[in-house]
N, C-alpha and C positions, 0 to 999 in steps of 0.2 A: 380272569377277562385281560384280553390283549388291550393295549392303549393303542389309539388310531395314530397313525403317524402325523407330524405337525403338517400343515398346510405350508405352501410355499410363501404365502403372506406371513405367517407366524415366522418361519424359518428366516426370512428377509429382516423380520424386525427384530430377530435376536442375534443375527450374523454381525460379528465385529468387522472393522476394515482391517486388513493385513498390513502387518508391520513390514514395508517394502522400500523404504526411504533411507539410505545409507548417508555416510559423512559427506561424500562429494555432492549428493543430490540434495542434501539439505543444505548445505553451504551455497550451492547453485540457487536454492528458493530465495536464501536471504539476498545475495547480490543481485541475482535476476529479477526479484520482484521489486527490489528498490530502484534500481536503475531502468527507468522506463523512458518516459517521456520528459521528465522534469529537467535534466540536466541540458537538454536539447531547446527547450523553451522558457523555463524560469528564469534565465539569467537575463532575459528582456526584460521581466517584470522586476527582477531585483533592481537592474540599472535604473529602472523608472522611480525608483524610491529612495535610492541612496546616492550621495553626493561625490564619493570618492572611492578610488579603486581598494583603499584600506578597507572601507566599510564592506566591500564586497567579499573580501576574503574572510572577514569577520563574521559576516552573517552565515556563509557556509561553515566555518568552525563551529559556531555556536550551534547550528542546526544539527551537526554530525555529533558534537559530544551530547547534546540533549537525546539524540536518537540512541547513542549508545549506552547512555545510563538506562534508558528505558528498556533497550533489548538485555542488558546485564540483570535488571531487576526481573523481568519476565523469565528469564533463562532459570532463574531458582525457582520460579512457580511451576514451569513447565517440567524440569527434572524431577520434582516433586510429586507432581500429578499430571503423567503425559497421557493425556486423554485427547480426544478430538474435539475441537470447539475452543481449545486456547484461552483466550481473555473471558469469554463467556463463562468458562468453568471457574476462573479464579475471583470473578466479581461474585458469582454465586456463592462460592465457599466463604467469602469476606462479609458480604452483604445480604445474601439472601436472594431468592429467586425472582422478586419485582425487579431489582436494579440488573440483574442479568438478563432478564427479558427484555428490560429497556434498551440494554445494548445490543442484544439480537435484533431487536424491532429496528434500532436504528441502523445496524449493519445492513438490513435488508433494503431499507427506505434510502438511506443516506450514504453512510459510511462506504461500505463494500461495494454495493452496485454502483454508489457514486464514483468510486475510484476507478472501478471497471469501465464506466461509462466516460470519465475523463481521459483514461488511456486510449480509449477508442477515437473519440475525438481527436486526440493528438495524433493517432494514426492517420486519420483522414486529412488532417492538415498537411502532413508530411507526404501524403500520396499525391497532393496537390504539386509537388516538385516534379513529378513525372508527367502527369496529365491534368489538363484544365477543367477541373470538375466543378460543376456547379455546386451551390451551397446544398441542394438537396441531394445530389448525388454523393456528396462528403458524407452526409447523414447515414445514408443507406450503406455506405461502406463501413461506418463505425458499427452500426447494427449488424452488418453482416460479419465482420471478424469477431464480434463477441459471440455470436451463435455457432461459429466455427469451433473456437476454442471449447465453448461449452461442450461441444459433441466431442472433442478430443478427449476431455477429461471424464466424459460420461463413459468412454470407451475403457478407461482403466488408469490408476493412479501411476503405473509405472510409464504409460504412454505421456501422462503429463509432466512427470517428473523427468523424462527423457528430453522431451521439449524444452524443459527450463535449462537443463544442462547445456543443450545444443546452443540455444540463443543467448546463454549467458557468455560463452565463448565468442559469439558473434558480435555482441554488443561491447565487449572489452576491446575485441580487434578494432572495432569503429573507431572506439574513442582514442585507441592508441595511434592510430593513424592521423586522426586531428592532432594530438599532442605533439607527435613525430614531425609532422609538417611544420607546426609552429616553433618547434625547438630548432629544427634545421631548415628554415624556410629558403625558398628560392627568392630571386629579386623582387620584392615587394614592399610597398612602403603601407603603414597603418592606416586603414580605412577611418576617415574623419568623420564627424557628424554634421548634417546640414542644419541643425536645429540645436539650441540650448537643452541640457538636462532638464527634465521635468520637475527634479528635486534638486536643486543647486546644494542644499546642505542637509546632512543625515540628522534627523532628531530622533528621540526614542520611540515616537509613535511611528515614524515612517520606516525606522528600522524595524519595528513590530510587523508592520504590513509585509515587508521583503521577506522577514522571517516565516511567514504563514507560505509564502510561495516556495521557500526553501524547504521547509517541513513536508509540504507536498512532494518535493524532489526525494526526500528521504522516508516518504510514507512507503510502508510495507515492511520495515525492520522487525515488526512483531508477528509477520505472516506465518513464519515457521510453526508458532504456537498453534495454529489452528489445526495444523497436521501431526501433532505430536504423538498422536494415537497412532500414526503410521511409520513413525521414526524408529529405526533399529537402535538398541542400546541406548534410550533417549537420555539417561542420567549423565551419560559421557557425551553423546554427540551434539546435544542440544546446546549447553553452553558454548561448546568450541564454535559451533556453526555461527551462533549469535555473535560472538566475539570477532572472530576471524572475518565473516561476511560483513559484518559492520564498518570494521576498520579499513577494509578494503574499499568499500564504497566511499569512505570519506578521501582516501587518497585519490582515487580515481576523480572525484567532483573537484578537488582542488587543482589537479593537474589539468583538468578540462577548463577550468576559469582561468587558470594561468594562461594557456593556449589561446583562448577566445582573446583575452586583453593583449597578448602578443600581437593580433592581427587586427582586432578592432578598438577603437577608442571606446571608453563608456559609454559616451553619447549615443555612436553608432550602435553599440548592442542595444541601447534604449529604443532605438528606431526599428530594430529588425527583430521580429518574433523568431523566425527560424535561424537562430544565431550560429549553429553549426554549419549549416549549408551556407551561409552568407560567409564565414570566416574560410570555408574551404573554396568558395567562389574566388574569393579575393587571392587565395594562394594559388590556385591551378586552374582556375576557369570554371567553365560549366560543368566541364567533365568530373572533375574533382567534387563539385557540389553534389552531382548526381550519384555519384559512388557513396559519399557518405549519407546521403539522404535514404539510400536502399540499407546501409549498415543500421542508421536509426530506425527504420522501419521495423528491422529485426529486433532491435532493442525494446521498442515498444511492445512488439509481438510476444516477446519472452515474458515482459513484465505483466501483460495482460494475461498471459496463461497462469502465471503465479497466483495473481489476484484471485483468478477464477477458481483456481484449484483451493487455495486456502479458505476464502470465504464462505464457500458452501459447506464447510465442516461446522460452521455456527450455527445455521438453520439446523444442520442434522443433529447436533447436541441438543438443540432447543426441544426437538421433536422428542429425542429419546428421555429428555426432562419430563414431558409431558405437557409444555406450554406452547406446542405448536402442532401443526396438522401431523397425524400420525404417519401418514406416508412419506413424509418427508425424511422421517428416521430410520426408513428401509434402505438396507444394502442391495444393491441390484445382485440377482442371484447368477448372473453369468458375469459381469463385469466387476463386481465387488467394490463398486463405487456409491456415493450418494447421489444418485442419479436424478431422484426428483428434486433435491434441493439445487442441485447445478442447474436445472431447467428453470425453475422458479427465479433463480438469481439473474439468469443469463436473459430472461424475458424481460423482467423489469430494467435490469442494465441497459438493455437496448432501448426501451422507452426513454430513460433519462438520457441517452447519447443522443437521440434524434432532437431533444427539447432544451437542451441547454448549451451555454458555451464553456470555453476551456477555463477560463478564470472563475466563473460563476462555479461550476462545479466543484472545482478544488477547494474553493473556500468553504462551500457545505460541508465538505468531507473534512477539513482540518478543524474546523469550529466543533463540529459534532463528535469527532472521533478523540479529540485531546481532552474533552471533559472526561471520558471513561479511561483514558489512559493514566489521568491523574489519578483516579480512583484505584486503577489496577496496580500501580506502583506501590500507592500505600497500603495495598493489600498485602504486600510482602511483610510489612510491620505487624500488621493486623493477625496476620496468620501465624507470624514467630511466637506472637504472646498468646493466640487462642489455641494453637495446634502445635506446642513445642515438641510432641513425640513424634510427628510426621518425619519420616525419613527425607533428607535433603542431601541428595548426591553432590548438589553444587549450592553454596551459597554466595550472595551477591557480595562483590569486593566493596568496601567502604560503607557497609551497614553500619546506621540506618541513614547515613547522610545522603546517599546517591539515591535511594528512593524517594526519599522525601524531598530533596532538593529538585528531582525531576518532577514531583506532583505539584510543587509550587510553581516551578517554571511553567508548566503545562497549563495551570489555572490562570497566569498570567497572559499567556498567549491568548487563551480563550477570551480573557476580559477586553484585551486589545483589539482583538477581533471583533467583539461585539460593538465597540466604539466606533472602529473603523469601516466595518462593513455591516451595519447593522441589520439590512434587509436579509442579505444571505444568512447572517446569524440567528435572527429569529425565526427565519424558514426552519431552519434546521433544528432550533431549540423546539419550535412547536409541533415539529413531526415526532420528536421524541417525548414531548409531554402528551402527545394523543396515545400513546402507548398505555398509559396509566389506565384509563376506562377500559380498553380493549384488554388488558391484562384481568382485570376485575371481572369483566363479562365472560373472559374465557375461564377463569377459575370457576366462577358459578355454574356454568354450563357443564363442564366437567365433573364437577360435585355432583349434579342432578343424574348424570349418567351413571356414576358411580352408586 
């Protein structure tokens, strides 16, 4: 008796995502996803919370080293388990499906959709450098750019990766222009502040608040793990891309801060949100500010693309695990992408973009995300003990100190954010906890269907 051919729906559910991302594209995902809006807007927030130039550099170094420690830790997990979904997969292996579900739930509601929304809001802020948009128009621009890049990624991972590579070079070029002008400036005096610094002396608490903003600027160091199932030769490519990509970002950020401080006093940076544009205006006038603003828009556009590309893979992995809507786990028969997951993520991110401010959004993201990052890096130690037989093409340097130190630092950042920004923190925490009864209900309904 002949077996009937599988339906299109069944085939879509069984199809795997193709391994189409090479070394350059994967490194571009790290650099291009991390360097977005943060380095052009966050220095303003940092200057408002630290009282000295030395503290500025220190907070960017600390944030970079933390991100590097996290990236090297999850590189071990990604090389050993190169599946779509990244951190979701590692949390499931170490702690079980409930914790993994809560991470995916937080990704959808706050972390990834919130990161996409924050970048889109930043895109609309810098768009105002060219046109006097009303607040409503800025929100519509933010939502529009999310939907545009969602469509690009639905049309194919190669298209998304190509956008990422192109805009990585564009954003590095923009930062190179700023740094170059600052190192070899025309005749110009440093712009001084009209008001005293909001925080004249750096304290541990104010340093922690500044660090939250810096960690937003570094947010995305983990994103390549989400697309690990589409990376060629992941055991070799993933660790290299995490290492070199994160190191490059740290160097770029320190160079950019050096450039800003050559042109603007710390107080002036605290007064101007669009720091890069203000620095170039001081050096070259309005035309230079417009040029850099255009390159910054390219930077944010590329980072948005990377966040959209990576985040949807978590929803895809959840559906494949049976803890989310089945349709989300299907691969588009023509474009070979998780199209449904991308659309769901895009719609919710657009809603967040029109409802929140830049600083509110990144506080939600950092508080919620770093709870899970702490657990994920600790999973390196847990899985070494629980699954010693697992093949590990790469082992994190400095084990177990590096992953454990990162976990402790992440938890301290979460605690400080809870104290300094309780409203945003409790909203983020409440959204995560709300996932517990939803998971229980979903599991019960799924059991009945079986």
